[in-house]
N, C-alpha and C positions, 0 to 999 in steps of 0.2 A: 504494500500500500504506500509506503514511504517513497519507494522508487517511482511509482506512478505520480505521486504528488510533486516530486522534483521535476519530472518530465513536463508535467502540465504547467509548472511555474517557469519553465525555460532553463532550468539548471541541468546541464549535461554532466555525464560521468567524467568528462575530461577536466572539469573544474575541481573534482575531488583529487586528493592526493593518493599516492599509491597505497599508503597504509590504510586509508579510509576505504578504498576499494577492496583490499584484502579482508579487512574486518567485516565488511558488508557481505562478502561472498561466503564467509564461513559461519557456521553456527557455534563454533567454539570461540571462547574469548581469546584475546591476544596472549594473556598469561598462560592459559592452558595449552595453546598451540606451541608456545615457546618451551614450556616444560616438557611436552612430549617430543619436541624436536631434539632437545638435549638428551632425553632418556634414550631415544632411538639411536641417536648418533653415537653416544657413549657405548651403548650395547653393541653397535656395529663395530666400533674400534676394538672393544674387548674381545668379541668373538673372532675377529680377524687375527689379533695377536695370539689368542688362545689356539687357533687353528695352526698358526705358524709354529708355535711352541710344540704342539702335538705332532708336528711333522717329523720330529727327530725320534719319536718313540717307535718301537717295533710295530709294524702294521699301522703306523700313524698317518699314512697317506690318505686313507679313506676319511679319517677324522679331520685331517687338514682340509680336504676338498669340501666337506660338509660345513665345517665351522667357518672357513674362509669365505665361501660363497654366501652363507647365511649372514655373515658380518657385513659383507659388501652390499647385499640387498637391504639390510636394516639401515645402513648408513645412507643408501640411496633413497629409501622410503622416508627417512627422517625429514627430508625437504618437502615431502607432501604435507606435513603439518604446517609449514610456513606458507606455501602458495596454493595448496589444494592439489588433490591427485589428478584432476582433469587438466589443470593448467600445467602441472608437471609433465604429464604425458604429451601434451601438445608441444611443449618446449623441447622435449627429448626427441620428438619425431619431426621437428622442423627440417627443412632441406639442408641447412648448414650443419645440423647435428645428426642427421639420419645415419650416416656411415659409422660414426663413432658409437651411436646407440646400438646398432646392429652388431658391431664387433664386440662391444661389451657384453651384450646378452648372449651371443654365441660363445664367448669365452667362459661365461658362467656355466652354460650347458656342457661345453666340452670338458671343462674341469671336472664336473661331477661324473660325466660318462667315462672319462679316462681313468679316474680314480676308482670308480666302483665296478667297471665292467671290462676294462682293457688290460692287456698284458703289461709286464714290467718294462719292456722296451719302449712301448708307447708312452708310458709314464715318464721315462727319462726324457723323451722328446718334449713332453708337456712341461716339465720343470725347466727345460732350456728355453722354451718360448713363453714362460710365465711372465717375464717382465713386459711383454707386449701388452698385457692387460692394463698397464700403468701408463701407456703412451697417451699424452694429451695432444689433441689436434689443435693446430694453431688457429687463431681467429681468421675468418674469411674477410678479405678486403673487398669492398665494393668498387666497381669500376667507375662509379660516379665521384669518388674522392679525388681523382686526378693524380694519385700517387702511384 
């Protein structure tokens, strides 16, 4: 109702700040969203570090794959509390980020498959290519900037 009232009064969403738009789009309060962001992010880091530590135990590669993947997914999901899951997915699948998103998701799947179902030789190849999951794509320059 409030949104309809603003439109009828001639106030656009562009006049609102980013924080006001985010608060309006979510049913959670800002404090609650911030708390859950921190909780998810810290859990994600904890599980990633735990998985890396379990890698050195006998038979720990399966535990590594599960905990490391879960930790990365939790850290990724933590930003959903700040901007919302729909906006998060829209931003992840923009044309400039699409390749990086697909590579990241495939690495999650391949890590689990390789650790749980594939032979030891393939696991060694996986550990050699593991740093590729941490590659950050450079920002795209637009052709309009003149640089």
